[in-house]
N, C-alpha and C positions, 0 to 999 in steps of 0.2 A: 428471550425474544418473544414478542407477541405474535398472535396469529396474523396472517396476511389478510388484509381487508377483502370482503366478499367480492368487490368489483374486479379483483385480480384473479379470481378462481377460474375464470374461463381460460386462463393460460397455463393451467396445471399440466405438467408433463408426467405421465404415468409410466413406470417401468417396473419389471419384476426384480426381485432381489432375494438372495438366500440369507442375507444378514439379519440377525434377530432384530425385532422391532425396537427393543429398548436401546439399541446401539445406533439407531438412525436419527437424523435430525427431525424434530417434530414439525418443521415447517414444510409445506408442500413445495415442490419444485415449480418454478414459473418458466415456461418456455420462452427462450429468447432474452432472458434477463441475465445481466452480468453477475457472475457468482465468484466469490472467493472461497476456496476450499483450504482448510488448515489442517495439517498433520502435526499433532502436538501431544506431549505428555500431560498437558494442562488444558484440556478443552474448556474447563470452567472459567478460564481467563478471558474467554470470548463471549459476547462481543466487547465487554469492557467499555472503554470510552467510545468505541464505535457505536454503541447503543444510545449515545447521548446526542443532543443538539441536532444539527441538520443531517448528519449521517445516520443517526438513530431513527429520525423521522422518515428518511428515505428508505431505510431498511423495513420499517413497518408498512410503508406504502408499496413495497414490492418493486422499487426502482433498482435495487440490487439485492443479492442474497448472500448468506453466510452459512457455511457448513463445516463442522469440525469432525476430524477423524482421530479417535483416541489411540495413540500409538501403543499404549499398554495392552489394549485388547488383542494385539498381534504378538505379544511377548511369548517366549517359549518356557516350557517347564511349569512346575507347580506355582512358582512365584511370578510367572509372566515376565521373565527377564528380557530387557530390551538392549542391554549393553554388555560389553565384555572388555577385558584388559587389552591394551594396544599390542599388536604383533610387533615383536622386536623389543618389547619392554617400554617402560616409561610411566609417568604419573597419569592418573585419571582413568576414565573409561571412554569407550567408543561405541556409538550406536551400531548395532549389528546389521549386516547386509541382508540377512534372511528376514528379519523382522521388518526392516524398512521396505524391502521389496514387496512384501505382502500388503503393507499399509498403502504404499504408493499405487499398486495395481488396483486395490479396492477404491481408492479415492479417484483414480483416473478412469475407472471402468465405464462411466456414463458420459464422459466429456466428449464434446464435438467441436469441430472447427479449430480456430486458432486459440489454443489453450496452453500457455507456457507452464512449465514446472520449475519452481524457483526454490533455491536453498538460501536461507539467510545466514551469512557468514562474513566475518571481517575481511576475508581474503577476496571477496567478490567485487564486482563493479560497483562503484559508489552510486547511490540513488541520486537522480536528478529529475528535473521537471520533464524533460523530453522522454525519459524512461517511463514516467507515470502516464504521459499522454499515450505512449505506445501500449502500455498495459490496458488503459481505458478503452482502446480500440479492439481489444481481444474479446473473445466470447466469455472468457473467465480466466481464472488463474488458480493454481494450486501451490501453496506455500508450505515448505518443509521447515519446521522450527527445530533447530539442533539443540543439543544439550551436552553437558560434559565436555569431552575433548573434541567433539565433532562426530562425523559420520564416516562409515567405511567408504573409502574412495571409489571402490568398485561400483557402488550405487550411483554415484555422480556420473561415472563413465557410461554405465549401462543404459541409463535413462536419458542421457544428454541433458542433465539438469543445469539450468542457468544459476550462477552464483552471484548474489547481490548483497551489498553491504550498506548498513545504515551510516557507518562512519569508521574512522580509524581508531577504534577502541573496542575492548572486549566486554561482552555482557554475559550473564549467566545462561542465557538462552535466546532463542529467536522470536519469542512471542511479542515482545514490545516492538521489535523491528518490523514484524509482520503487520502489527496494527498501524504503525506509521505508514508503511507502504500502502495498505488498504485505504487509509484515510486520504492520503494524497492522490490516490487513483479514483476513488469513488466520487470525490467532489468534482471531478471532471466529467462525470456521466450527466448527460442532459437531464435537467429537471431537479437535480439534487440541490444545487445552490439557489435555483430560482432565477438568478440574474446572470445570464451568460457573459455579460460584459465584465463582470467582476473577475472572472478567470482570465480575461484577456489583458487586464490592467495591472495584475498583481506581480509580485517579484518573479523574476526569471522568464516570464512569458515573452518579454521583448529582449531577453538576454541581459537585462539590467536588474538591479535590486530596486525595490519599490521606493517611491518618493515618500516624504513625511506626510502623515495624516493629522488633521485637526478637526475638532468639533466644539460645540458650546461648552463652557462660556467663552465669549470672545476674548476676555482677559482673565488670566488665572495666575495668581502670585506674581503679578507684575509682568507676566509674559503674554504677548498678544499674538493672535493669529496673523500670519503675513498678510499685508494689505492686498496683494494680488489675488489671494483666494477670496477676498470679500468684494472684489471689484465687479463681479458678474461678467467679466470679459473672458469668454470661454477659450478663445485663442491664446490669450496671455497666460491663462491658468494652465493650459496644456503645455505651453513652452516652459513655464516655470517648473512644472512637475517633471518634465523630461530632463531638464537641466539638473534638477536635484538628484534624479535617478543616476545620471551620469556621474555627478560629483561623488555621491555616496559609493557607487560601485568602484570607481577609480581608487577611492581612499581605503575601502574595506576589503574588496575582492579583486586584487590586481589580475588574478587568473581569469575571472569573468570579463574584466575590462579589456584584456588583451584579445580574448576571443571575440568580443563585441567589435573592437576596432578592425580585426581581421575580416569579420563578416561584412562590415561597412565597406572596407576597401575592395572586397571581392564582388560587391554589389548584391549580395544575398540579403534577404530580409531577416 
């Protein structure tokens, strides 16, 4: 991550800490800026793709912040062990409650306001656009990236951790899911995309999948852009796009289509 531009330095938040300097994020805190805190065994995996394109530019400009907590630093014993065998037997290893507890309390020590603590796991609530809107309205978020066979259940119970899933499949860890969640949330922060209207017109914002998009050239391999899009008639273009969104949603996502119909019948937007 690059240094925060000097114009943002007036928002620095200063706080004392007993944590060794080399274990801290090198970027100064910016007061009032949405921050993602990541508890992970692989802090070098961040920012990853989040450091590219619009999210990366917004990160450099101080529109949001990223901070990693290396779970290994809280490991026990000579080898800083973070896991142990499952109680009751079974394959794999489970992240220890004592290790996770210390890491979580360190990461959450300076948080204020509405700041959810989330564990990325296949058994959690599936991510959706409304969830991302909710997270974007928070002051920040702390994400726990699991590994191995998961985490000690007592940790989830003690800290009231929300469980969130990227989808109905199993990955080797939560880092990629955490990056997906952050990307989908950060782009909703004012100023990140630059054009607020783009977030209102894209997939899921109206409960429907997005309509087809076209650009130059007007004809490609015998395929032409639909005439209505070249007509300049904004009302007809809007109607065509809405109709295509309905058609695509009905064909590809009957679950979303049913929810959309229910919302129309109930009179809700």
